C-alpha positions in Angstrom: 20.8 102.6 -219.9 18.7 105.7 -219.4 15.0 105.0 -219.8 12.9 106.8 -222.5 10.3 109.3 -221.7 6.6 108.6 -222.2 4.3 111.4 -223.2 3.6 113.6 -220.2 6.1 111.6 -218.1 9.7 112.5 -217.3 12.4 109.9 -216.6 14.9 109.2 -213.9 18.3 110.7 -213.7 21.9 109.4 -213.2 22.0 110.9 -209.7 18.9 108.9 -208.8 20.4 105.7 -210.2 23.5 106.2 -208.1 21.4 106.6 -205.0 19.0 103.7 -205.9 20.1 101.3 -203.2 20.0 104.0 -200.5 16.6 105.2 -201.8 15.2 101.7 -202.0 16.3 100.9 -198.5 14.8 104.1 -197.2 11.5 103.4 -199.1 11.2 99.9 -197.8 11.8 101.0 -194.2 9.3 103.8 -194.6 7.1 103.2 -197.7 6.0 106.8 -198.1 8.4 107.4 -201.0 7.3 110.6 -202.8 9.8 113.5 -202.7 10.7 116.6 -204.7 13.7 116.5 -207.0 16.3 119.3 -206.9 18.1 118.7 -210.2 16.4 117.0 -213.2 17.8 115.6 -216.5 15.4 115.6 -219.4 15.6 112.1 -221.1 17.6 112.1 -224.2 19.3 115.5 -223.6 22.3 116.8 -221.7 20.7 119.9 -220.6 20.1 120.6 -216.9 16.6 121.8 -216.1 16.5 124.3 -213.3 14.7 123.1 -210.2 11.1 124.2 -210.1 9.6 125.8 -207.0 7.7 123.3 -205.0 4.6 125.4 -204.5 4.7 128.3 -207.0 2.0 126.9 -209.2 0.2 124.5 -206.8 -2.7 125.6 -204.6 -2.8 124.8 -200.9 0.9 123.9 -200.5 0.2 122.5 -197.0 -1.9 119.7 -198.6 -0.7 116.5 -200.4 0.0 116.8 -204.1 -2.3 115.7 -206.8 -1.0 114.3 -210.1 -2.5 114.5 -213.5 -1.8 111.3 -215.3 -2.2 110.1 -218.9 -3.3 106.5 -218.2 -2.1 104.6 -221.3 1.1 106.4 -221.8 2.2 106.3 -218.1 1.2 102.7 -217.8 3.2 101.7 -220.9 6.2 103.7 -219.7 6.0 102.4 -216.1 5.9 98.7 -217.2 8.7 99.2 -219.8 11.0 100.8 -217.2 10.2 99.1 -214.0 8.8 95.6 -214.7 12.1 94.1 -215.7 11.0 90.5 -215.3 7.9 90.9 -217.4 5.3 89.6 -215.0 3.1 92.7 -215.0 4.0 93.4 -211.4 6.5 95.8 -209.8 8.4 94.1 -206.9 11.6 94.3 -205.0 13.0 91.8 -207.4 12.6 94.1 -210.4 15.8 95.9 -211.4 14.4 99.2 -212.7 15.6 102.5 -211.4 12.5 102.7 -209.1 12.0 106.3 -209.9 9.4 108.0 -212.1 8.1 111.6 -212.7 4.5 112.6 -212.4 3.1 116.0 -213.3 1.0 117.9 -210.7 -2.7 118.7 -211.5 -3.0 122.1 -209.9 0.0 123.4 -212.0 -1.6 122.1 -215.2 1.4 119.7 -215.6 4.1 122.4 -215.2 5.5 121.0 -212.0 7.0 117.5 -211.9 7.8 115.5 -208.9 9.6 112.2 -208.7 8.1 109.3 -207.0 10.4 106.6 -205.7 10.5 103.0 -204.4 8.9 99.7 -205.0 5.8 100.3 -202.9 4.9 103.6 -204.4 5.5 102.5 -208.0 3.6 99.3 -207.5 0.7 101.3 -206.1 0.8 103.5 -209.2 0.7 100.4 -211.4 -2.3 99.2 -209.5 -4.2 102.5 -209.8 -3.4 102.8 -213.5 -4.5 99.2 -214.2 -7.8 99.8 -212.6 -8.2 103.1 -214.5 -7.5 101.4 -217.8 -10.0 98.7 -217.0 -12.6 101.4 -216.4 -11.8 103.0 -219.8 -10.3 106.2 -218.4 -7.8 108.1 -220.5 -6.7 110.5 -217.8 -7.0 110.4 -214.0 -6.0 112.6 -211.1 -4.1 110.8 -208.4 -3.7 112.0 -204.9 -0.3 111.6 -203.4 -1.9 109.8 -200.5 -3.1 107.1 -202.8 0.5 106.2 -203.7 2.2 106.6 -200.4 -0.6 105.4 -198.1 0.4 103.7 -195.0 0.4 100.0 -196.1 -1.6 98.8 -193.1 -4.3 101.3 -193.8 -4.1 100.6 -197.6 -4.5 96.8 -197.2 -7.3 97.1 -194.7 -9.1 99.6 -197.0 -8.7 97.3 -200.0 -10.0 94.3 -198.1 -13.1 96.2 -196.8 -13.8 98.3 -199.9 -12.7 96.1 -202.8 -11.7 92.5 -202.1 -14.9 91.5 -200.4 -17.0 92.9 -203.2 -14.9 91.0 -205.8 -15.5 87.7 -204.0 -19.3 88.1 -203.5 -21.4 85.7 -205.6 -25.1 85.0 -205.9 -26.7 82.0 -207.6 -29.3 83.7 -209.8 -29.8 85.1 -213.2 -27.6 88.2 -212.5 -24.4 86.2 -211.9 -24.9 82.5 -212.8 -22.6 83.1 -215.8 -19.9 84.0 -213.3 -20.7 81.5 -210.6 -21.2 78.4 -212.7 -17.8 78.0 -214.4 -15.4 75.7 -212.5 -11.6 75.9 -212.9 -11.5 72.4 -211.3 -13.7 70.8 -214.0 -11.4 68.5 -215.9 -14.1 66.9 -218.0 -14.1 67.3 -221.8 -17.6 68.8 -221.7 -17.4 71.9 -219.5 -21.0 73.0 -220.1 -22.2 75.2 -217.2 -24.7 73.3 -215.1 -26.8 73.9 -212.0 -28.3 71.2 -209.8 -31.3 72.1 -207.7 -32.4 70.0 -204.7 -35.7 68.1 -204.8 -37.2 70.3 -202.1 -36.9 73.5 -204.1 -39.3 73.3 -207.0 -39.6 77.1 -207.3 -35.9 77.3 -207.9 -36.0 74.6 -210.5 -38.6 76.5 -212.4 -36.7 79.7 -212.0 -33.4 78.4 -213.4 -35.2 76.7 -216.3 -36.6 80.1 -217.2 -33.1 81.6 -216.8 -31.7 79.1 -219.2 -34.4 79.9 -221.8 -34.0 83.7 -221.4 -30.2 83.6 -221.5 -29.4 81.0 -224.2 -25.9 82.4 -224.6 -24.9 81.0 -221.3 -25.7 77.4 -222.4 -26.9 76.6 -218.9 -28.2 73.1 -218.1 -30.6 72.8 -215.2 -31.0 69.5 -213.4 -33.2 68.4 -210.4 -31.5 66.2 -207.9 -33.3 63.2 -206.4 -34.2 63.2 -202.7 -31.8 60.4 -201.9 -28.2 61.4 -202.6 -26.0 58.3 -202.6 -22.3 57.8 -203.2 -23.2 56.1 -206.5 -25.2 59.1 -207.6 -22.3 61.5 -206.8 -20.0 59.3 -208.8 -22.3 59.3 -211.8 -22.6 63.1 -211.6 -18.9 63.4 -212.0 -19.4 62.9 -215.7 -21.4 66.1 -215.8 -20.4 68.2 -212.7 -22.1 71.4 -211.8 -22.8 74.0 -209.2 -25.3 73.4 -206.4 -28.2 75.8 -205.9 -28.2 77.8 -202.7 -30.8 79.9 -200.8 -32.9 82.3 -202.7 -35.4 85.0 -201.5 -38.4 86.6 -203.1 -37.6 89.9 -204.8 -40.3 92.3 -206.1 -40.0 92.4 -209.9 -41.9 93.5 -212.9 -42.4 89.9 -214.0 -45.9 88.8 -214.3 -47.3 86.0 -212.1 -47.7 83.8 -215.1 -43.9 83.7 -215.5 -43.5 82.6 -211.9 -42.2 84.4 -208.8 -39.2 86.7 -209.0 -36.3 85.2 -207.0 -32.9 86.6 -206.0 -29.9 84.6 -204.8 -28.8 85.1 -201.2 -25.2 86.3 -201.5 -22.1 84.5 -200.2 -18.4 84.9 -200.5 -16.0 82.6 -202.3 -12.3 82.1 -201.2 -10.9 83.2 -204.5 -8.4 81.9 -207.0 -9.7 78.6 -208.4 -12.2 78.3 -205.6 -15.3 79.8 -207.2 -18.0 78.4 -204.9 -19.2 78.4 -201.3 -16.8 76.5 -199.0 -17.7 75.2 -195.5 -15.0 76.2 -193.1 -13.7 79.0 -195.3 -17.1 80.6 -194.9 -16.6 80.8 -191.1 -13.3 82.6 -191.3 -14.4 84.8 -194.1 -17.5 85.8 -192.1 -15.3 86.8 -189.1 -13.6 89.3 -191.5 -16.9 90.5 -192.8 -18.2 91.2 -189.3 -15.1 93.2 -188.5 -15.5 95.0 -191.8 -19.0 96.1 -191.0 -20.7 93.7 -193.4 -22.9 92.0 -191.0 -25.8 91.3 -193.4 -23.4 89.5 -195.8 -22.2 87.3 -192.9 -25.8 86.7 -192.0 -26.5 85.6 -195.6 -23.7 83.1 -195.4 -25.3 81.5 -192.4 -28.6 81.3 -194.3 -26.9 79.5 -197.2 -25.2 77.0 -194.8 -28.6 76.2 -193.3 -30.0 75.7 -196.7 -27.3 73.2 -197.4 -28.1 71.2 -194.2 -31.8 71.3 -195.0 -31.6 70.2 -198.6 -28.3 68.4 -199.1 -28.0 66.9 -195.6 -24.6 68.4 -194.9 -22.6 71.6 -195.2 -20.6 70.2 -198.1 -16.9 70.7 -198.6 -18.0 73.1 -201.3 -21.1 73.6 -203.4 -20.2 71.4 -206.4 -21.8 68.1 -207.2 -18.6 66.2 -206.6 -18.6 67.4 -202.9 -22.1 66.2 -202.1 -20.9 63.3 -200.0 -18.2 65.2 -198.2 -18.6 67.6 -195.3 -16.2 70.2 -194.0 -15.1 71.3 -190.5 -18.3 72.5 -188.6 -18.3 76.1 -187.4 -22.0 76.9 -187.7 -22.9 77.5 -184.1 -20.0 79.9 -183.3 -20.7 81.9 -186.5 -24.4 82.0 -185.8 -24.0 83.4 -182.3 -21.5 86.0 -183.5 -23.9 87.2 -186.2 -26.8 87.1 -183.7 -24.9 89.4 -181.3 -24.7 92.0 -184.1 -28.4 91.7 -185.2 -30.2 90.9 -182.0 -32.0 94.3 -182.0 -33.6 93.4 -185.3 -37.2 92.0 -185.3 -36.4 88.8 -187.1 -33.2 88.1 -185.1 -34.7 85.4 -182.9 -36.1 83.6 -185.9 -32.7 83.6 -187.5 -31.1 82.2 -184.4 -33.8 79.5 -184.0 -33.4 78.3 -187.6 -29.6 78.2 -187.5 -29.4 76.4 -184.1 -32.0 73.8 -185.3 -30.0 73.3 -188.5 -26.8 72.8 -186.4 -28.6 70.2 -184.2 -29.6 68.3 -187.3 -26.1 68.4 -188.7 -24.7 67.3 -185.3 -26.9 64.2 -185.2 -27.1 63.2 -188.8 -23.5 63.9 -189.9 -21.0 64.1 -187.0 -22.4 61.8 -184.4 -23.7 59.1 -186.7 -22.1 56.3 -188.7 -19.6 56.3 -190.2 -18.0 59.3 -188.5 -18.9 58.4 -184.9 -16.5 56.0 -183.1 -19.0 54.1 -180.9 -16.4 52.9 -178.5 -15.0 56.3 -177.5 -17.9 58.5 -178.5 -15.5 60.7 -180.4 -15.9 61.6 -184.0 -13.7 61.3 -187.1 -13.6 62.8 -190.6 -14.9 60.0 -192.8 -17.1 60.6 -195.8 -18.8 58.0 -197.9 -17.7 57.9 -201.5 -17.0 55.7 -204.5 -13.9 55.9 -206.7 -11.4 58.6 -207.4 -12.0 62.2 -206.2 -12.5 64.1 -209.5 -11.7 67.7 -208.5 -7.9 67.2 -208.3 -5.6 67.9 -211.2 -5.8 65.0 -213.8 -2.3 63.8 -212.8 -2.7 64.1 -209.1 -3.2 60.3 -208.5 -1.1 59.0 -211.4 1.6 57.7 -209.2 -0.9 55.7 -207.2 -3.1 54.4 -210.1 -0.7 53.8 -212.9 0.8 50.6 -211.3 -2.8 49.2 -211.0 -3.5 50.1 -214.7 -0.4 48.2 -215.7 -1.3 45.3 -213.5 -4.7 44.9 -215.3 -3.1 45.6 -218.7 -5.3 48.7 -219.2 -4.7 52.3 -220.1 -4.8 54.7 -217.3 -8.2 56.1 -218.2 -9.7 52.6 -218.8 -8.6 51.5 -215.4 -9.9 54.6 -213.6 -13.4 54.2 -215.2 -13.4 50.4 -214.4 -12.4 51.0 -210.8 -14.9 53.8 -210.3 -17.8 51.7 -211.5 -16.8 48.6 -209.5 -15.8 46.5 -212.5 -12.4 46.0 -210.9 -12.0 45.4 -207.1 -8.9 46.7 -205.4 -9.4 46.7 -201.6 -6.0 48.5 -201.0 -7.2 51.4 -203.3 -10.5 51.5 -201.5 -8.7 52.0 -198.2 -6.4 54.6 -199.8 -9.3 56.7 -201.1 -11.3 56.3 -197.9 -8.5 58.1 -196.1 -8.0 60.6 -198.9 -11.6 61.7 -198.9 -11.4 61.9 -195.1 -8.4 64.2 -195.2 -10.1 66.4 -197.7 -13.2 66.6 -195.5 -10.9 67.7 -192.6 -9.8 70.8 -194.6 -6.2 69.8 -194.0 -5.6 68.5 -197.5 -3.0 67.5 -197.2 -0.6 66.8 -194.3 1.4 63.9 -193.1 -0.5 64.2 -189.8 -3.6 62.7 -191.5 -2.4 61.2 -194.8 -3.2 57.5 -195.0 -4.9 57.4 -191.6 -7.4 60.2 -191.4 -10.5 58.1 -191.4 -9.1 56.4 -188.2 -8.3 59.6 -186.4 -10.5 61.2 -183.8 -8.7 64.6 -184.4 -8.3 67.3 -181.8 -9.7 69.9 -184.2 -13.0 68.1 -185.1 -13.8 67.1 -181.5 -13.1 70.7 -180.4 -15.6 71.9 -182.9 -18.2 69.4 -181.7 -17.6 70.4 -178.1 -18.2 74.0 -179.2 -21.4 72.9 -180.9 -22.6 71.3 -177.6 -21.7 74.2 -175.4 -23.0 76.8 -178.0 -26.3 75.0 -178.4 -26.7 74.7 -174.6 -26.0 78.4 -174.1 -28.4 79.4 -176.9 -31.2 77.3 -175.5 -30.6 78.5 -172.0 -30.1 82.2 -172.6 -32.2 82.9 -175.7 -35.0 80.4 -175.6 -35.7 80.3 -171.8 -34.2 76.8 -171.7 -36.8 75.3 -174.1 -36.2 75.1 -177.9 -39.0 73.5 -179.8 -37.9 71.1 -182.6 -39.7 71.7 -186.0 -40.7 69.4 -188.9 -38.1 71.1 -191.0 -35.1 69.8 -189.1 -36.3 66.8 -187.0 -35.6 64.1 -189.7 -32.6 62.0 -188.7 -32.4 63.3 -185.2 -33.7 61.6 -182.0 -36.3 64.4 -181.5 -39.9 64.5 -182.7 -41.4 67.6 -184.2 -42.8 69.7 -181.4 -40.4 68.2 -178.8 -38.8 70.7 -176.4 -35.0 70.6 -176.1 -33.3 71.7 -172.9 -29.8 72.9 -172.3 -28.9 70.2 -169.8 -28.9 67.5 -172.4 -26.2 69.4 -174.4 -24.2 70.2 -171.3 -24.0 66.5 -170.5 -22.8 65.8 -174.1 -20.1 68.4 -173.7 -19.0 67.1 -170.3 -18.6 63.5 -171.7 -16.6 64.7 -174.7 -14.3 66.8 -172.5 -13.6 63.9 -170.2 -12.9 61.5 -173.1 -10.6 64.0 -174.8 -8.7 64.6 -171.6 -8.4 60.8 -171.1 -7.3 59.9 -174.6 -5.7 63.0 -176.1 -4.0 65.0 -173.4 -0.2 64.5 -172.8 0.9 66.5 -169.8 4.6 65.8 -170.4 4.4 67.4 -173.8 1.9 70.0 -172.8 -0.3 69.2 -175.8 -3.4 67.5 -177.0 -2.8 64.9 -179.7 -5.1 63.1 -182.2 -6.4 59.7 -181.1 -6.2 56.7 -183.5 -9.5 54.8 -183.0 -8.2 51.7 -185.0 -5.0 51.3 -183.1 -6.5 52.6 -179.9 -3.5 54.8 -179.2 -2.7 58.5 -179.0 -0.8 60.0 -181.9 2.6 61.7 -181.4 2.3 64.0 -184.4 2.7 67.6 -183.3 0.1 69.9 -184.7 -0.9 73.4 -183.8 -4.5 72.2 -183.6 -3.7 71.6 -179.9 -4.4 75.3 -179.6 -8.0 74.7 -180.7 -8.7 73.4 -177.2 -8.2 76.9 -175.9 -10.6 78.3 -178.6 -13.3 75.8 -177.7 -12.8 76.1 -173.9 -11.9 72.4 -173.4 -8.5 73.0 -171.7 -8.4 73.7 -168.0 -6.4 76.8 -166.9 -3.6 74.5 -165.9 -3.6 72.7 -169.3 -3.7 76.0 -171.1 -0.7 77.2 -169.2 1.2 74.1 -170.1 0.2 74.4 -173.8 1.5 78.0 -173.8 4.8 77.0 -172.0 5.6 73.7 -173.8 3.5 73.5 -176.9 3.3 77.0 -178.3 7.1 77.5 -178.7 7.2 74.5 -181.0 5.0 76.2 -183.5 6.0 79.8 -183.3 8.1 81.1 -186.2 9.1 84.4 -187.8 5.8 85.0 -189.4 3.4 83.4 -186.9 2.3 79.9 -186.3 3.4 76.8 -188.1 0.8 74.2 -188.9 3.0 71.3 -187.8 6.6 70.9 -186.5 9.5 70.0 -188.8 10.2 67.1 -186.4 6.8 65.5 -186.9 6.7 66.2 -190.6 9.9 64.3 -191.1 12.5 64.4 -193.9 11.5 65.2 -197.5 12.8 63.7 -200.7 11.8 62.7 -204.3 9.5 59.9 -202.9 8.3 62.0 -200.0 7.4 65.5 -201.2 6.2 68.4 -199.0 2.6 68.8 -198.0 0.9 72.2 -197.9 -0.5 71.9 -194.4 2.8 71.0 -192.9 6.0 72.7 -191.8 7.1 75.3 -193.0 3.7 76.7 -193.9 1.3 78.7 -191.8 -2.4 79.3 -192.6 -4.9 82.0 -191.6 -7.4 79.7 -189.9 -4.8 78.4 -187.4 -3.7 81.9 -186.6 -7.2 83.1 -186.0 -8.2 80.2 -183.8 -5.0 80.5 -181.8 -5.4 84.2 -181.2 -9.0 83.8 -180.1 -8.2 80.8 -177.8 -5.2 82.5 -176.2 -7.2 85.6 -175.5 -9.9 83.5 -173.9 -7.4 82.4 -171.3 -6.0 85.9 -171.0 -2.6 85.2 -172.6 -2.7 88.8 -174.0 1.0 89.3 -174.6 1.2 86.0 -176.5 -1.7 87.1 -178.7 -0.1 90.5 -179.5 3.2 88.9 -180.4 1.6 86.3 -182.7 -0.6 88.8 -184.3 2.3 91.2 -184.9 4.4 88.5 -186.5 1.6 87.4 -188.9 0.5 90.9 -189.8 4.1 92.0 -190.4 4.7 89.1 -192.7 1.5 89.7 -194.7 2.1 93.4 -194.8 5.8 93.1 -195.9 4.8 90.7 -198.8 2.0 93.1 -199.7 4.5 96.0 -199.9 7.4 94.2 -201.6 5.4 92.2 -204.1 2.8 94.5 -205.7 0.0 94.0 -203.2 0.0 90.2 -203.0 -2.2 88.5 -200.5 -2.3 84.7 -200.8 -3.9 81.5 -199.4 -0.9 80.4 -197.3 2.6 81.5 -196.3 6.0 80.0 -195.5 6.2 81.5 -192.0 9.9 80.5 -191.6 11.1 83.2 -194.0 10.2 86.8 -194.5 11.9 87.6 -197.8 9.2 86.0 -200.0 6.9 84.0 -197.7 4.1 83.9 -200.4 6.1 81.6 -202.6 4.7 78.2 -201.5 4.8 75.7 -204.4 4.0 72.4 -202.7 1.1 70.3 -204.0 -1.4 72.8 -205.5 0.8 75.9 -205.5 -0.6 79.0 -203.9 -3.8 80.8 -204.7 -3.6 84.6 -205.0 -0.5 84.7 -207.2 -0.3 85.4 -210.9 -2.5 88.5 -211.1 -1.6 91.1 -213.7 -1.1 94.7 -212.6 -3.4 94.7 -209.6 -4.6 92.3 -206.9 -8.3 92.4 -207.1 -9.5 90.0 -204.5 -6.7 88.8 -202.1 -7.7 85.5 -200.6 -10.8 85.0 -198.5 -9.5 83.8 -195.1 -6.2 85.7 -195.4 -8.2 88.9 -195.9 -10.2 88.0 -192.8 -7.1 87.3 -190.7 -5.7 90.7 -191.5 -8.7 92.8 -190.5 -9.5 90.4 -187.6 -5.9 90.5 -186.4 -5.8 94.3 -186.4 -8.4 94.3 -183.6 -5.6 93.0 -181.3 -3.1 95.6 -182.5 -2.6 98.6 -180.3 -1.6 102.0 -181.7 2.2 101.3 -181.2 1.8 98.0 -183.1 -0.1 99.6 -186.0 2.5 102.4 -186.3 5.4 99.9 -186.3 3.6 97.7 -188.8 3.0 100.7 -191.1 6.8 101.3 -191.2 7.6 97.6 -191.7 9.4 97.4 -188.4 10.5 93.8 -187.7 9.3 92.3 -184.5 12.7 92.2 -182.8 13.2 95.9 -183.6 9.8 96.7 -182.3 10.5 94.9 -179.0 13.8 96.7 -178.5 12.0 100.0 -179.1 9.6 99.2 -176.3 12.4 97.6 -174.2 10.8 94.2 -174.3 12.8 90.9 -174.6 13.2 89.6 -178.1 11.7 86.3 -179.2 14.9 84.4 -178.6 15.4 85.9 -175.1 11.8 85.2 -174.2 11.9 81.6 -175.4 15.3 81.0 -173.6 13.9 82.2 -170.4 10.8 80.0 -170.8 12.9 77.0 -171.4 
């Protein structure tokens, strides 16, 4: 059926429909899909319109065209014609003609040119959606906006739009946006903020905000100094966001009203994650540094230090129900990266001192203290203190676990959960289950069969790599930046073995790192497999579960050159797939079925954090070709999904397939899907992986990625062996 014509927009023609498959193939291979038409049918008539001259009414024929577009009419027509599945996106799965006319601006609409292909039309949909949101009736679009090289377009969107959309502050300007929580399943979803006991100025400030903005309905609470598991459980009835760092800002407010404060900005992951997250912040900050947003990355470090100072940990995220649960520690590496970018500034050394002292406090009071420290080995485990059922999951997440207990006690489900949470019913098996569940959530790998049901007993490779990095980073900072003498302060000495005013030397931290490396080599290294494995401290045996976290030993610098070579030769091929690195192997994950569903951190999924850590680690040991290959595969997969599916950028990908890798539906689904018209924010660490990965891409790689050239084709063009040939020769 021939599509109707919207005002100011011509429709496609039979000849175009006959050539649709060829045109679509050409467009996908080379996304620049705008071309002139030679013979045009007016919709609803049988008359042939003579071809117009390409440049007769257009100025500067050597430059790209500019189109004059009626926003509402074109948007309505575009959706009706091209969005055949009704999801407010234009993708390769839509069955429209994939052709539309736009009128040129210099010719006052006299000339019309057809634009073709999924990529170009989806870009048009995105630009029109943004224009409509801005209240614009007409816009002028450059041809380059629609046919932009997809690598350049995605990088530009990340740097110029996505980061800005994900920035939050906890203050009067944005508390209405930051306080709501999509994970709040309580009946009373009143926005609340909880302020630490050591920040009275903030408490007064937010009380004033609540009075001045009554429409928000904000509740302001002051936390006690001692935060216990029982307190966290009680707060689950009225969850809220945690206050973060603030700075004094000049304002017209009188002194009688109190000082003017402004929230220190941070970046949220996106989707349903609308707060500061621990390890997400590290990877996001790597992307911010590459994007030239150094001050924003610095602000994130400031907020992480605030958390350590006032809450005792960098929490999983800044909601009350995360107060007892930490997250993988990356503070020292992030601090040193930011410092390298600001060391010329007057306050840089103060920034470094505060962050390193905060990391030392976190190291001693969180990661090398009970219950996380295994005293026999000296290695650490993810193991948070808590009471009852984690509340942030979907209401039915634990039904299959808890319902049998409710029936056993002749109670309704809700009655049992409350009775269990408050200790009215004792079930030791449930206590053990939720101890491991909280631990796996603290690990960031929630969830995976690698850690499910045993996480609190595992000295994992990843955590101990991070702590080794803390030890070596702290030693390096003390030696190189503080003349081998860092003075402990009152602010951070509590809970550490150091007194205020005591001088810390690098040698102490070097000895800690040496001990950890020796223990990891002794308990975790398997030379036959060419991999490091987690160590079960309860069973006192090495795990056999294959995880790409073995590559973290390269990132941290734990592996010897010989071990690194074995990891690349024997371990790496087990995790390499079409779109990059798998989190775990299919062999270790095991078979799936109705009683054993898939887990999001297992095969066949790949995640941005694992890619970034692997790239950085491999480069550290000079495996440059492996880095470039892995980077290309990941960037190709992300770019192809971006082109084929209306600009999608998601939390995780199925790296075993390239047709629709963003469709991952295990457990919590995938964040970054479901937008209408335009993707406004991407996803935090995936955004970061893209701009970070492009640093490793040479000019040949970028050009090939821009034309969606598969890796095998790219290799042939450069006369390199394909993946299969390379792997066969390695084996």
